[in-house]
N, C-alpha and C positions, 0 to 999 in steps of 0.2 A: 391502575390499568396501564398497560404497555402501549405507547403510542408511536414508538420508533425502535426499529432492530437495525443494528449495524453489525456487519461482520467483515473480517480479514478475508483474503482469498486463499493463497496458497498455504497448506497446512492447516487450514482452518474450513473453509467452505468448500474448497475443491480437494478431491482424494488424490493418491499420490500420481495418477494417472492425469491430473489436470482436469478432471471432469466433476460436475456435481450431477445428483440424481435428477431424472426427469420430474420425479414427486414434487420438486419445487415449483415447477411452472403452476400446478393446480393451487399450491400453497401461497404462493405471490399472489395469485388473483383474490384469494380468499382473505388475505392481509389487507389487500387495497379494498375490498369490500367492506372491511372493518375499519378503514381510513387509518390503518397503521403503515406508517412510511417504511420503506427499506432502503437501507444505505450499503452500498459496497465500499470498504474503507480499505485501500490498498497500496502498496509500493509500486504498484504496476501503473502504467501509463492509461491515461483516462480513456484514450481513444481505444485501446486493446480491452478495456473493461466495458465500455460501451458496445463494442462490436460483439463480445461474448454473450450479452443478455438481450440481444435483438429476438423477438420484437417487444420485450418488457422494457427496454432502457429508457424510454422516453417518461417512464411512470416511476422511475427511480432516482435516488440521488447517488453521487459518484464522489468520494474522496479519493482521489489519484494522487500518485507520487508522495505518500505518506502525508497529506495534507495540504500539497502546495497547489493543488488543483482541485476545485470544488464545482460541482455542476448539478444541475437538475436536468435530467434528459439530456439533450444537447445544448443547454443553455449554460454558459460559463457564469459563475456567480462570485468566484474568487481565485486569485492567483498570487502566488508569492515567488518572487525570482531572486536569484543571487546576482550580486555586483558581478560585473564582467572581470575587473581586476582581481577579483578573489577566486573567479573560476581560473583565470589564467595561472595564478599561483599554485592552485591545486594541481593543475595540469602538469606543471614543471616539476612539483614534487613527486607525483607518480610515476612521471618517465623516468626518474632516477631507480625504480624498481620494475625492470623489464619484462619480469614474469606476471605482472598485472596488467589489466586491460581497462580503458575507460571509456564508459558511456554518457555522452551528456543529455540529459532529458530535458527538452526545450518545451515550450508553450506550443509550438506547431509540430515538431518532430523530434525523435531521438537521434543521436548521431554517434557514429563509430568510424575509426580510421579504416580506409581501404585495405590497409596492410593486414587488418585482423578480420579480413572477409570470413574467415573459418568459423567466426563467431556468430554468423546470421541465425543460426538455428536457436541459439540461447537468446539473441536480441529479439527475435520473431515471437519467442515465448511471452515475453513481457510488453511488447512494444507493436502496435499495429502500424503506426506511422513513424517510419525510420528511414534515414539515409547513410550510406556510407560515403565519408569525404575524404579528400586527400590530405586536407590540413583543417585542424579545429578553428583555425583563424578565418577560414572561408564562410563560417556559418554566420548565418543573419537571422537571429532567433534570440528570445530570452531564455535563459538556462534556470530551470527549477530545481534540478537535482544532479548531482555528479555521482554515477555509480560506478563502483569500483569492483571488478570481476576477478576472482583467482581461479583460473582453469583446474589448478590442484585440489581445489576445495579446502583450502587451509587457511582462509582469510584471517582467521582471529590472530594467527602470529604478527599481522601486520597492523593489527587495531591500535595498540598504543604508539606507535610510530607516526601512524596517519592522523591519529587525534591531536598529538603534540605539533603536528606540523602544519596545520591548517589555523586560519584566522581565528581569534576567539569568538567572533560573530557568527561562526559556523560551527556544526556538530557532525560527528561521524557516528553511524549508527549499524551494527552488524544485522544482518537479516540471513539467517541460515548459516551454511558453511562456506558461501561462495562469495557473497556480496557485502559490502559496506558503502551505504548510502550518506553521502554528503549535502547537507542543506543547511538554510539559515538556521540558527540556534534556536529561533521563537517559533518554529513550526514544526507541527507533528500531528498525527490523527487525532489527538485530543483537541487540539485548536479546530480541526476541521469539524468534530461533532458538536463541540460547543458554537461555532458559527451556525451550525443547521438547527441546534436546540434554540438559540436566539431567533433565526429566521421564522422558525415554526412556532414559536413561543410554547415549548415542550420542557418539561423539568427532567433533571438526570434521574429522578426515581419513577419516570415515565419512559425510560430507556433501557434496552437490553442490547449487550455486544459480546462479540465472539473474538477470540485471538489465541495466538499460540507463540509468538516470538516476542523479543523486547520493543520493536517497533510497534506493537500493539498495546504496551504499557499504559501510554497516555489515554489511549482511547478507552481501555477498560477501566481506568480510573474516573473517567468522565461520565460514567453512568452507575446507576445502584445495581442493576442486575448483569453483573461481569461474569462471563464465562470463559474459563481457560479449557482448552480441549486436552484430552487425555494424553495426547502427543506433545503438549506444551512443555517449554522449558520451566524450570522448577520455580523461578522468580515470578513468572506469570501466573502460576498456580496459587502462590503464596498471597496474592492481592486480589484474587478472584472471589467472586461470590458464590460460584459453584464451579464444578467440573463436568464437562460435556463429554460423551464418547469422543473417539477420535476420529479424525477427518475421514479415514477410509470406512468408518461407519456411518458417514453421513450425519455426525454428531449435532451440527448445528440445527438440522431440520428436525431431530429426534427432540430436542429440547423446545423449539418453537412449537413443535405439535403438541407435546406435554404441558407446557408451562403457559402457552399463549392460546392456542387454538382449542384445546380441550377443556378449558378451565370456564 
C-alpha cells in the first residue's frame, strides 16, 4: 500500500507553463483522507514551493533546494549548509566565467548581485524570498546551494570545468539546459526522502516518486514505485519502475489516479 508520494516540480508536476491542474486540489484532499503523505521534492526554494501550494501547504512535506531544506508545512525539520570558505572559492571561480551568473540560495533568502537585476524574472520563478545585493560578502545568511545560470541555455559546456574546480566535498549537478547546482556532496533529494521515510516510519516499497532530470536520480532510487516522465532524460527512464505521461499531459496525476486512487 502506498503511504507516501513524492514529486519533482519543473518538467514533472508542472506543465511547460509552470502550472498544475486544478484537479490536483481534490486529489490532494483525497490522498490526505487516506493518510497518504504528499511530498514536493524540488531544486526550488522552500518558500517558493510553500507559497505555490497554499492553502494546502501546511499539510504537505517539502524537500527544497535538492534536499538541503526539509519542512513539514512551515516547520523546518532539517537543513544542510555549505562552509563559507567553500562558497567564497566557488564564487571566485565562476567570476572568471563572465557569461555565467550566480544565485546563492540561503536559509533565509536567495541572493544575486545588483548588476544582474535583469535576471529578476528568472530569480522570481524559482525563489519567493530573494534580495539583490551589491556584494556577496554583505550577505548574513547560511548558504545551502550555489546556483549557476547560463542565459544562453548552454550550461552543459561548463559542467566539466566547474566540477573539476570545486572542492571535493562539493558536487555540481546539471538541471536542464540553463542551471548547474552546487551543494555539499552528501546531500540530494534521496537523502531528503530517506529522512522523511525514517521520520514517518515508511518503507521504500510504500513510496511512489516522479522525476525527469538527473537531480531526481537519488529520489527515484529511494522508492520502489519510481516513475520517469515521458519527457525525462534517458538515464532517468532507465532506472525507473515505470514511465508516466509527459508533464504537459499531467502525467503525475494520471498515474496517481490510476495506480493509487482507483485501486
